[in-house]
C-alpha positions as CSV (number, residue, x, y, z in Angstrom):
1,X,-24.3,-1.8,26.7
2,X,-26.6,0.9,28.0
3,X,-26.8,4.7,26.4
4,X,-27.9,7.6,28.1
5,X,-27.9,10.7,26.1
6,X,-27.0,13.9,27.6
7,X,-28.5,16.6,25.4
8,X,-30.6,19.6,25.4
9,X,-32.9,18.7,22.4
10,X,-33.1,22.3,21.3
11,X,-29.1,22.8,21.2
12,X,-26.6,22.3,18.3
13,X,-23.8,22.0,20.6
14,X,-21.7,19.0,21.0
15,X,-23.3,16.3,23.3
16,X,-22.3,13.4,25.5
17,X,-23.5,9.9,25.4
18,X,-22.9,8.0,28.6
19,X,-22.5,4.1,27.5
20,X,-22.6,1.6,30.5
21,X,-20.7,-1.4,29.7
22,X,-20.7,-4.6,31.9
23,X,-17.6,-4.5,34.1
24,X,-15.6,-7.7,33.3
25,X,-12.3,-8.8,34.3
26,X,-10.2,-10.5,31.4
27,X,-7.0,-12.5,31.8
28,X,-4.8,-11.8,29.1
29,X,-1.4,-12.8,27.7
30,X,1.4,-10.9,25.7
31,X,2.0,-11.8,22.4
32,X,4.1,-8.7,21.6
33,X,6.2,-6.0,23.4
34,X,8.1,-3.0,21.1
35,X,9.8,0.5,21.9
36,X,7.6,2.5,19.9
37,X,9.9,5.5,20.3
38,X,12.3,6.2,23.1
39,X,9.6,7.1,25.9
40,X,6.9,4.7,24.7
41,X,6.5,1.1,25.1
42,X,4.1,-0.6,23.1
43,X,2.5,-4.2,24.4
44,X,0.0,-6.1,22.8
45,X,-2.2,-8.7,24.7
46,X,-4.8,-11.2,23.6
47,X,-6.8,-14.0,25.4
48,X,-10.5,-15.2,24.3
49,X,-11.6,-12.9,27.3
50,X,-11.8,-9.9,24.5
51,X,-14.5,-11.6,22.6
52,X,-16.8,-9.1,23.9
53,X,-14.6,-6.7,24.4
54,X,-16.1,-2.5,24.1
55,X,-14.4,0.3,24.0
56,X,-16.4,2.9,22.0
57,X,-14.4,6.1,23.2
58,X,-11.0,7.0,22.0
59,X,-10.3,8.3,25.6
60,X,-11.8,5.4,27.4
61,X,-10.0,3.6,30.2
62,X,-9.2,0.2,31.4
63,X,-7.5,-0.7,34.7
64,X,-4.4,-3.0,34.8
65,X,-4.5,-4.9,38.3
66,X,-0.7,-5.3,38.8
67,X,-0.5,-7.3,42.0
68,X,-0.6,-10.9,43.0
69,X,-2.8,-9.9,45.7
70,X,-6.4,-10.7,44.5
71,X,-7.9,-8.8,47.5
72,X,-6.2,-5.8,47.0
73,X,-4.3,-5.5,43.7
74,X,-2.5,-2.2,42.4
75,X,-5.0,-0.6,39.8
76,X,-3.7,1.9,36.9
77,X,-5.8,3.4,34.3
78,X,-4.4,3.1,30.8
79,X,-6.4,3.8,27.6
80,X,-7.0,0.9,24.8
81,X,-4.6,2.3,21.9
82,X,-6.7,0.1,19.7
83,X,-8.1,-3.6,19.5
84,X,-9.7,-6.1,17.5
85,X,-12.4,-8.4,18.5
86,X,-11.8,-10.9,15.6
87,X,-8.2,-11.5,16.2
88,X,-8.2,-11.0,20.0
89,X,-5.9,-8.3,20.5
90,X,-5.8,-5.5,22.8
91,X,-2.8,-2.6,22.6
92,X,-2.0,-0.8,25.0
93,X,1.0,1.9,24.9
94,X,3.0,3.1,28.2
95,X,4.2,6.3,28.7
96,X,8.0,5.8,30.2
97,X,9.2,8.0,32.7
98,X,10.3,7.2,36.5
99,X,9.3,3.6,37.2
100,X,5.9,3.3,38.9
101,X,4.0,-0.2,38.8
102,X,3.0,0.0,35.5
103,X,5.9,1.3,34.0
104,X,7.7,-1.3,35.5
105,X,5.6,-4.1,34.3
106,X,5.8,-2.8,30.6
107,X,9.4,-2.8,30.7
108,X,9.6,-6.4,31.8
109,X,6.6,-7.6,30.0
110,X,7.6,-10.2,27.4
111,X,5.8,-12.7,25.0
112,X,3.7,-15.2,27.3
113,X,3.5,-12.8,30.1
114,X,0.2,-12.3,31.8
115,X,-2.2,-9.4,32.8
116,X,-5.3,-9.0,34.0
117,X,-7.4,-6.3,32.8
118,X,-10.5,-4.7,33.9
119,X,-13.2,-2.8,32.0
120,X,-14.1,-0.2,30.6
121,X,-16.5,0.5,33.1
122,X,-18.3,2.9,30.5
123,X,-17.5,5.3,28.0
124,X,-18.6,9.3,27.4
125,X,-18.8,9.6,23.7
126,X,-18.8,13.3,22.1
127,X,-21.2,13.5,19.6
128,X,-22.4,16.7,17.2
129,X,-22.2,18.2,14.0
130,X,-18.9,19.1,13.9
131,X,-15.4,18.0,12.0
132,X,-12.8,20.0,14.1
133,X,-10.9,19.2,16.6
134,X,-8.1,20.4,18.8
135,X,-6.4,17.5,20.7
136,X,-3.8,19.0,23.5
137,X,-2.0,16.7,25.7
138,X,1.3,15.4,26.9
139,X,2.8,11.8,26.3
140,X,0.6,10.1,28.8
141,X,-2.4,11.6,26.3
142,X,-0.9,9.9,23.4
143,X,-2.3,7.0,23.0
144,X,-5.8,8.5,23.3
145,X,-4.7,11.0,20.9
146,X,-3.3,8.7,18.6
147,X,-6.6,6.8,18.6
148,X,-8.5,9.5,17.8
149,X,-6.3,10.6,14.9
150,X,-6.6,7.1,13.7
151,X,-10.2,6.7,13.9
152,X,-11.0,9.6,12.3
153,X,-13.1,10.6,8.7
154,X,-12.0,12.1,5.6
155,X,-14.0,15.0,6.7
156,X,-12.2,15.4,10.1
157,X,-10.1,18.4,10.7
158,X,-7.7,17.8,13.4
159,X,-4.7,20.0,15.4
160,X,-2.7,18.3,17.9
161,X,-0.4,20.0,20.1
162,X,1.6,17.3,22.0
163,X,4.3,17.6,24.5
164,X,6.9,14.8,24.3
165,X,10.6,14.4,26.0
166,X,12.4,14.6,22.9
167,X,12.1,14.8,19.1
168,X,12.8,11.5,18.7
169,X,9.1,10.7,20.8
170,X,7.3,12.0,17.6
171,X,4.6,9.6,16.4
172,X,3.3,9.0,13.1
173,X,-0.2,8.7,12.5
174,X,-2.0,6.7,9.3
175,X,-5.4,8.2,9.0
176,X,-7.6,9.7,6.0
177,X,-8.2,12.6,8.2
178,X,-6.6,16.4,7.6
179,X,-4.0,16.5,10.5
180,X,-1.4,18.9,11.9
181,X,0.7,18.2,14.7
182,X,2.6,20.5,17.1
183,X,5.5,18.5,18.7
184,X,6.3,20.7,21.8
185,X,9.9,19.2,23.2
186,X,10.6,19.7,26.5
187,X,12.6,17.7,29.9
188,X,10.7,15.8,32.1
189,X,11.2,18.2,34.8
190,X,9.5,21.0,33.2
191,X,6.3,18.3,32.0
192,X,4.2,20.3,34.7
193,X,4.9,23.8,33.1
194,X,1.8,24.9,31.1
195,X,4.0,27.7,29.2
196,X,4.9,25.7,26.1
197,X,1.2,24.9,26.0
198,X,-0.2,28.2,26.3
199,X,2.0,29.5,23.8
200,X,1.2,26.9,21.1
201,X,-2.2,27.5,21.8
202,X,-2.3,31.4,21.4
203,X,-0.4,30.7,18.0
204,X,-3.3,28.8,16.4
205,X,-6.2,30.4,14.8
206,X,-8.9,28.3,16.3
207,X,-11.6,27.8,14.0
208,X,-15.7,28.3,15.3
209,X,-17.6,25.2,16.3
210,X,-14.0,23.4,17.2
211,X,-14.3,20.4,20.1
212,X,-11.3,21.2,22.6
213,X,-9.8,18.2,24.2
214,X,-7.1,18.1,26.8
215,X,-5.1,15.7,28.9
216,X,-2.0,16.2,30.6
217,X,-0.5,16.9,34.3
218,X,-3.5,18.4,36.4
219,X,-2.4,21.8,36.8
220,X,-1.3,22.0,33.1
221,X,-4.6,20.6,32.1
222,X,-6.7,23.1,34.5
223,X,-4.4,26.5,33.4
224,X,-5.4,25.2,29.6
225,X,-8.9,24.9,30.7
226,X,-9.0,28.5,32.3
227,X,-7.5,29.7,29.5
228,X,-9.6,28.5,26.5
229,X,-12.8,29.4,28.7
230,X,-12.0,32.8,30.3
231,X,-9.7,34.5,27.7
232,X,-11.1,32.8,24.1
233,X,-14.7,32.8,25.8
234,X,-15.2,29.3,24.4
235,X,-18.4,27.4,25.4
236,X,-17.9,24.8,27.9
237,X,-20.0,22.8,26.0
238,X,-17.0,22.5,23.1
239,X,-14.2,21.5,26.0
240,X,-13.5,18.2,27.7
241,X,-10.4,18.3,30.2
242,X,-8.8,16.1,32.3
243,X,-6.0,16.0,34.4
244,X,-4.1,12.4,34.0
245,X,-1.5,12.9,36.4
246,X,-0.4,15.2,39.5
247,X,3.3,16.5,40.1
248,X,4.5,15.0,43.0
249,X,2.2,12.3,43.4
250,X,3.0,8.6,42.5
251,X,1.9,7.5,39.1
252,X,2.2,5.0,36.9
């Protein structure tokens, strides 16, 4: 793994370390598949190919190769929810919705099912002398949010704003960090509406030097990013925003 630090030496702002990881395909086998909440399926995979697995960033992604056609497999990106090199186990959480190929695979996966996983190709890990985090996302971002919360330390203070389809889709996280979760319940047809997220952000008293991480439908993520940049005046160095999916486009 190679490391490239992206930082102004005179700055005390957050900075990114770009970690390049040798790309590898891993042939894995399902050892467990459980319904975590009504709209989240958790699949645990194992295999000796995980002996050198690396995923330094909580929002890394691996590629699932879902087609039997090795020449042109269907690829979908998912965050490693957790992994254990010692036990050779990788956990993936699948947000369940109108079934795309990855959702179909997760729903049909059973002990002994196989899956080829590629990557991560690299990480972009946020560093800096700060402990305040605001994590905003919908159910597709919950694997990354849950991983960040559970990997956090005692000194970290984390606020989560998470959009979910039903109250039963709330998740519990085990962590030593100081965590406050705001769960926004809305129907799937309103998943691309930024209004509930904006209202929740506006209700917060965001502490100085809070790193704001956003991942949701593309327009929702862009609206939230514009608000914290333009209306709140947050320095761009304190924001990372990603569109995890796009309304009207075939997805996972």
